[in-house]
Backbone bond lengths (Angstrom), bond angles and torsions (degrees), N, CA, C in turn:
res aa  C-N    CA-C-N  psi(-1)  N-CA   C-N-CA  omega(-1)  CA-C   N-CA-C  phi
1 M - - - 1.442 - - 1.527 109.88 -
2 S 1.316 117.45 139.03 1.458 119.65 -179.75 1.529 109.65 -83.46
3 E 1.304 114.19 147.24 1.456 120.01 -178.58 1.529 109.02 -89.88
4 I 1.328 116.39 131.24 1.457 121.32 178.67 1.517 107.47 -98.67
5 K 1.308 115.04 125.70 1.450 120.45 -179.53 1.528 109.03 -95.55
6 A 1.333 116.84 125.76 1.457 121.77 179.07 1.520 109.30 -83.47
7 T 1.301 115.85 133.62 1.455 120.02 176.11 1.516 108.63 -120.96
8 T 1.305 114.94 145.86 1.458 120.66 179.10 1.515 108.12 -105.35
9 F 1.310 116.01 130.24 1.453 121.66 177.95 1.517 107.78 -108.58
10 V 1.327 116.06 119.51 1.455 121.19 178.76 1.519 107.83 -104.89
11 D 1.304 116.16 117.21 1.456 121.51 178.68 1.525 107.71 -89.38
12 E 1.323 115.71 93.96 1.451 120.63 -178.21 1.524 110.56 -80.10
13 D 1.275 114.27 152.22 1.445 120.40 172.27 1.530 107.55 -66.23
14 W 1.318 118.38 133.43 1.461 120.42 -173.76 1.523 112.53 -63.75
15 K 1.320 117.51 -32.46 1.466 119.50 178.71 1.524 110.36 -66.44
16 A 1.330 116.57 -41.09 1.461 120.39 179.18 1.529 110.14 -64.92
17 R 1.322 116.91 -38.81 1.464 120.88 179.69 1.527 110.76 -65.19
18 V 1.328 116.58 -44.48 1.470 120.49 179.04 1.523 110.00 -62.97
19 Q 1.322 116.76 -42.63 1.461 120.46 179.08 1.523 110.81 -62.04
20 R 1.331 116.47 -42.65 1.466 120.83 178.91 1.529 110.56 -62.88
21 E 1.345 116.85 -42.63 1.461 120.52 179.51 1.523 111.61 -64.62
22 K 1.333 117.62 -37.76 1.465 121.07 176.67 1.523 110.25 -63.86
23 E 1.316 116.49 -42.88 1.462 121.03 179.71 1.530 110.87 -64.19
24 E 1.335 116.94 -41.59 1.460 120.99 178.03 1.524 110.49 -63.23
25 A 1.325 118.28 -41.55 1.462 122.26 179.10 1.521 110.36 -64.83
26 R 1.322 117.58 -39.68 1.461 121.52 179.29 1.530 110.10 -64.83
27 L 1.325 117.10 -43.71 1.464 120.96 179.45 1.527 111.40 -64.63
28 K 1.332 116.88 -40.01 1.472 120.48 178.38 1.522 110.30 -64.16
29 A 1.328 116.86 -39.56 1.461 120.94 179.86 1.523 110.89 -64.67
30 Q 1.322 117.63 -30.61 1.458 121.88 178.31 1.526 111.68 -85.05
31 G 1.324 116.99 -2.73 1.449 121.14 179.34 1.518 113.70 84.19
32 K 1.313 117.22 12.14 1.464 121.44 178.94 1.523 109.45 -97.14
33 Q 1.304 115.22 157.27 1.466 121.33 178.96 1.531 108.79 -89.82
34 P 1.366 118.85 124.52 1.470 120.31 176.72 1.525 109.47 -67.29
35 P 1.336 117.62 152.26 1.459 120.22 179.56 1.520 110.63 -64.33
36 A 1.321 115.57 145.24 1.467 120.47 177.52 1.518 108.85 -69.22
37 P 1.334 117.10 148.61 1.464 119.61 -178.49 1.524 113.26 -58.28
38 D 1.348 117.68 -27.26 1.464 119.98 -179.12 1.520 112.49 -74.30
39 T 1.360 118.23 -15.72 1.455 120.02 -177.33 1.521 112.43 -86.01
40 V 1.324 117.92 -2.39 1.451 120.80 177.51 1.518 107.62 -69.06
41 S 1.319 116.54 130.08 1.465 119.00 -177.12 1.520 110.36 -64.42
42 P 1.327 116.51 140.22 1.466 119.96 -176.22 1.517 111.50 -62.13
43 G 1.315 114.29 142.30 1.459 120.70 175.24 1.513 114.40 86.75
44 T 1.323 118.60 -9.44 1.459 118.89 -176.90 1.515 112.13 -73.88
45 Q 1.332 117.58 -26.55 1.458 119.45 179.95 1.518 112.19 -74.91
46 D 1.332 117.97 -23.19 1.453 121.36 -175.81 1.522 113.09 -90.71
47 V 1.339 118.13 -7.20 1.452 120.85 -177.61 1.515 108.76 -82.68
48 P 1.347 118.15 118.28 1.459 119.37 179.50 1.522 110.47 -70.02
49 E 1.317 115.28 141.23 1.448 119.59 178.13 1.519 109.38 -75.40
50 E 1.336 115.89 153.62 1.450 120.54 178.16 1.524 108.56 -66.24
51 S 1.293 116.06 139.98 1.459 120.34 -178.28 1.522 109.89 -66.38
52 P 1.329 117.12 135.04 1.459 119.93 179.95 1.517 111.72 -70.86
53 G 1.328 115.72 150.75 1.455 120.66 174.01 1.505 114.47 66.41
54 G 1.320 119.40 18.09 1.451 121.45 178.39 1.516 113.34 71.57
55 E 1.326 117.35 19.79 1.461 120.02 178.16 1.520 109.51 -76.28
56 A 1.317 115.96 157.35 1.454 120.61 178.97 1.523 110.01 -68.31
57 N 1.315 115.85 137.66 1.457 121.67 175.88 1.528 107.40 -63.19
58 P 1.324 118.83 129.05 1.463 121.07 -177.88 1.534 112.84 -59.61
59 L 1.320 117.21 -33.98 1.466 119.42 178.52 1.522 111.40 -69.70
60 F 1.325 116.86 -37.93 1.462 120.86 176.63 1.521 109.98 -65.18
61 E 1.314 115.18 -43.21 1.463 120.78 178.51 1.534 110.68 -62.77
62 A 1.322 117.12 -39.88 1.468 121.01 177.87 1.529 110.89 -64.60
63 L 1.327 117.01 -40.67 1.464 120.63 177.66 1.522 110.79 -60.71
64 L 1.324 116.70 -45.68 1.466 120.31 178.10 1.525 110.90 -61.76
65 N 1.331 117.02 -41.38 1.466 120.76 179.76 1.522 111.55 -64.30
66 I 1.322 117.20 -39.47 1.467 120.43 179.08 1.523 110.29 -62.39
67 L 1.330 116.28 -49.37 1.464 119.82 -178.47 1.534 111.51 -66.56
68 A 1.332 116.75 -39.66 1.463 120.26 179.27 1.529 110.98 -65.86
69 T 1.319 117.19 -40.42 1.463 120.83 178.70 1.525 110.95 -63.94
70 Q 1.317 116.30 -41.94 1.466 119.59 178.45 1.536 110.56 -64.94
71 A 1.317 116.91 -38.62 1.468 120.24 177.28 1.535 110.18 -64.53
72 M 1.331 117.06 -43.44 1.471 120.94 179.00 1.526 110.85 -63.56
73 F 1.329 115.95 -38.53 1.465 120.53 176.80 1.526 109.47 -62.78
74 S 1.334 117.25 -45.08 1.462 121.67 -179.48 1.523 112.04 -67.19
75 L 1.320 116.92 -28.38 1.465 120.70 177.64 1.529 111.84 -81.56
76 G 1.321 116.98 -6.86 1.455 120.47 177.64 1.509 114.60 86.37
77 F 1.327 118.08 10.15 1.457 120.58 178.77 1.514 111.91 -83.80
78 I 1.320 116.58 -18.75 1.453 122.37 176.95 1.518 106.69 -124.08
79 G 1.327 116.88 125.91 1.454 120.76 179.83 1.516 111.54 -95.87
80 A 1.306 115.64 153.25 1.460 120.31 176.00 1.519 109.13 -73.11
81 P 1.324 117.59 142.90 1.460 119.91 178.82 1.525 110.79 -59.41
82 G 1.303 116.17 134.15 1.463 121.05 178.44 1.516 114.41 88.70
83 Q 1.335 117.69 -9.90 1.460 119.99 177.36 1.518 109.17 -95.49
84 G 1.295 115.51 140.46 1.452 119.71 -178.42 1.507 113.64 -74.85
85 Q 1.334 116.79 -32.93 1.450 120.29 -174.83 1.530 109.56 -132.77
86 A 1.312 115.53 141.15 1.464 120.30 178.09 1.523 109.55 -74.08
87 V 1.314 116.07 147.09 1.458 122.21 179.91 1.520 108.55 -105.54
88 V 1.330 116.78 135.60 1.458 121.72 179.49 1.523 108.56 -102.51
89 N 1.326 116.11 125.89 1.455 122.53 176.16 1.525 106.46 -129.88
90 L 1.338 116.08 92.11 1.456 121.08 -173.88 1.526 112.67 -64.92
91 E 1.321 117.69 -35.99 1.465 120.32 -179.67 1.532 110.81 -64.94
92 Q 1.314 115.75 -43.34 1.463 119.76 178.70 1.534 110.54 -65.70
93 A 1.325 116.40 -40.73 1.470 120.25 178.03 1.528 109.96 -61.99
94 R 1.329 116.86 -41.94 1.462 121.02 178.32 1.528 110.56 -59.32
95 E 1.325 117.30 -40.45 1.461 120.76 -179.53 1.532 111.41 -64.52
96 F 1.317 117.71 -42.00 1.466 120.00 178.61 1.528 110.75 -65.68
97 I 1.323 116.90 -39.35 1.470 120.37 178.54 1.525 109.86 -67.22
98 E 1.329 117.01 -38.88 1.465 120.19 177.14 1.532 111.22 -65.55
99 M 1.335 117.41 -34.16 1.469 120.30 175.73 1.522 110.51 -61.28
100 L 1.327 116.35 -43.28 1.470 119.85 178.30 1.529 110.45 -64.37
101 G 1.333 116.72 -38.49 1.466 120.18 176.10 1.517 111.51 -63.32
102 L 1.318 116.90 -38.63 1.461 121.40 177.79 1.525 110.61 -65.87
103 I 1.326 116.52 -40.10 1.468 120.03 176.73 1.530 109.42 -61.31
104 R 1.320 117.15 -42.19 1.475 120.25 178.64 1.528 110.39 -61.79
105 E 1.324 116.10 -44.27 1.462 120.75 -179.32 1.534 111.70 -64.50
106 K 1.318 116.97 -45.71 1.467 121.27 -174.53 1.529 113.38 -77.29
107 T 1.331 117.59 -19.64 1.467 119.67 -179.97 1.524 111.58 -103.45
108 Q 1.325 117.29 10.20 1.465 121.87 -178.96 1.532 109.78 -53.04
109 G 1.309 116.96 122.64 1.453 122.01 178.88 1.524 114.76 85.30
110 N 1.329 117.91 -3.82 1.463 121.04 -178.54 1.519 113.38 -110.28
111 L 1.307 117.85 0.81 1.459 121.74 -178.94 1.516 109.59 -106.15
112 N 1.345 115.29 150.36 1.459 117.55 174.29 1.532 108.30 -80.22
113 A 1.311 116.63 176.30 1.473 121.30 -173.69 1.525 112.10 -60.87
114 Q 1.330 117.02 -40.95 1.463 119.54 -178.08 1.528 111.06 -69.24
115 E 1.330 117.19 -40.30 1.465 120.35 178.46 1.525 110.62 -65.29
116 N 1.344 116.11 -40.48 1.467 120.72 176.60 1.520 111.37 -60.41
117 A 1.328 116.14 -46.25 1.461 121.11 -179.32 1.530 111.07 -64.08
118 L 1.322 116.21 -42.78 1.464 120.69 179.92 1.524 111.14 -62.19
119 L 1.321 116.26 -44.37 1.465 120.51 179.19 1.522 110.78 -65.53
120 A 1.322 117.43 -44.38 1.466 121.39 -179.23 1.529 111.27 -63.34
121 E 1.336 117.26 -43.93 1.470 121.16 -179.74 1.533 111.03 -65.43
122 T 1.325 115.91 -43.76 1.465 120.17 -179.44 1.518 110.27 -62.42
123 L 1.319 116.22 -46.60 1.459 120.96 -178.70 1.523 111.43 -64.91
124 A 1.333 117.54 -43.92 1.467 121.06 -179.90 1.531 111.34 -62.55
125 E 1.326 116.89 -43.02 1.470 120.23 -179.26 1.526 111.00 -66.21
126 L 1.322 117.08 -42.91 1.466 119.93 178.99 1.528 111.28 -65.38
127 Q 1.322 117.88 -38.32 1.460 120.78 177.49 1.523 110.70 -64.89
128 R 1.326 116.69 -39.11 1.471 120.85 177.72 1.527 110.40 -63.72
129 L 1.330 116.78 -46.22 1.461 120.91 179.72 1.531 111.34 -65.66
130 F 1.327 117.05 -37.58 1.459 121.15 178.62 1.530 109.91 -63.45
131 T 1.336 116.54 -45.34 1.474 120.76 179.39 1.526 110.55 -61.12
132 A 1.321 116.84 -42.73 1.465 120.27 178.65 1.525 111.04 -62.75
133 R 1.333 117.25 -41.20 1.468 121.22 179.93 1.530 110.98 -66.44
134 V 1.330 117.14 -39.46 1.473 120.57 178.33 1.526 109.90 -64.14
135 Q 1.317 117.05 -44.09 1.464 120.46 178.45 1.521 110.86 -63.17
136 Q 1.310 116.87 -39.23 1.461 121.02 177.95 1.527 110.45 -64.34
137 A 1.319 117.04 -42.46 1.469 120.97 179.07 1.521 110.93 -64.95
138 Q 1.324 116.93 -39.72 1.469 120.36 178.21 1.526 111.18 -65.38
139 A 1.324 116.60 -41.37 1.463 120.24 179.00 1.528 110.68 -64.16
140 Q 1.340 116.92 -40.04 1.468 120.03 178.06 1.527 111.33 -66.27
141 A 1.325 116.55 -39.42 1.469 120.03 178.97 1.528 110.73 -64.75
142 M 1.319 117.06 -40.27 1.469 120.63 178.67 1.519 110.57 -66.90
143 Q 1.310 116.94 -39.09 1.458 121.01 179.13 1.524 110.33 -64.89
144 R 1.343 117.06 -42.92 1.464 120.54 178.17 1.522 111.50 -64.14
145 A 1.339 115.91 -30.41 1.461 120.22 179.35 1.529 111.59 -80.69
146 G 1.322 117.28 -4.06 1.456 121.41 177.94 1.511 113.62 84.16
147 I 1.307 117.45 18.00 1.462 121.39 179.36 1.516 108.32 -89.53
148 D 1.344 115.29 127.39 1.458 121.09 179.42 1.522 108.73 -82.97
149 M 1.337 117.15 114.92 1.457 121.80 -178.13 1.529 112.51 -63.54
150 N 1.327 116.75 -26.63 1.465 120.85 -179.17 1.521 111.81 -82.08
151 N 1.318 116.59 -12.84 1.458 120.12 -176.96 1.538 108.66 -134.32
152 L 1.297 115.69 67.14 1.466 119.83 -177.33 1.531 113.24 -76.92
153 R 1.335 118.32 -18.82 1.463 120.16 -179.56 1.525 111.45 -76.85
154 G 1.289 117.21 -13.49 1.452 120.42 178.30 1.517 114.80 83.60
155 D 1.348 116.95 20.10 1.469 120.61 177.96 1.518 109.23 -63.72
156 A 1.296 115.57 147.16 1.467 120.91 177.96 1.517 108.88 -69.49
157 P 1.321 117.34 139.45 1.462 119.91 177.68 1.520 110.35 -62.10
158 Q 1.312 116.36 142.83 1.468 120.54 -178.66 1.485 112.06 -98.53
């Protein structure tokens, strides 16, 4: 039986690779030996660097966009491709909004100003849209039940 050799492929960030190559070239020019690739401490390549200038981390921004999009889909503002009508699932939308609230709670003090603002704006807008959708659903339910929204006191029509 032939032996299969397992190889590990590490997809490095190109900026980190270029920086490492520059550092190796500088060390060689000084006559020093660059560190062997195996001496890099584990996990250091996977740690994202802090965004420069206080900008929002693109991965954090992507996470917020994913959750916000799912909430918008659940609220019926975004329809699935090929479907004629959007479906509203208020419970699912509430869960996505609560996830964003949990992210805000758990990252308190760990976000830069732009990330904080982005999270706060996203959460506030989704909460506003959720409230509007709930009110719309309540109005439709009352209408189906035959309740006149303009005459909630039950006065006899004149």
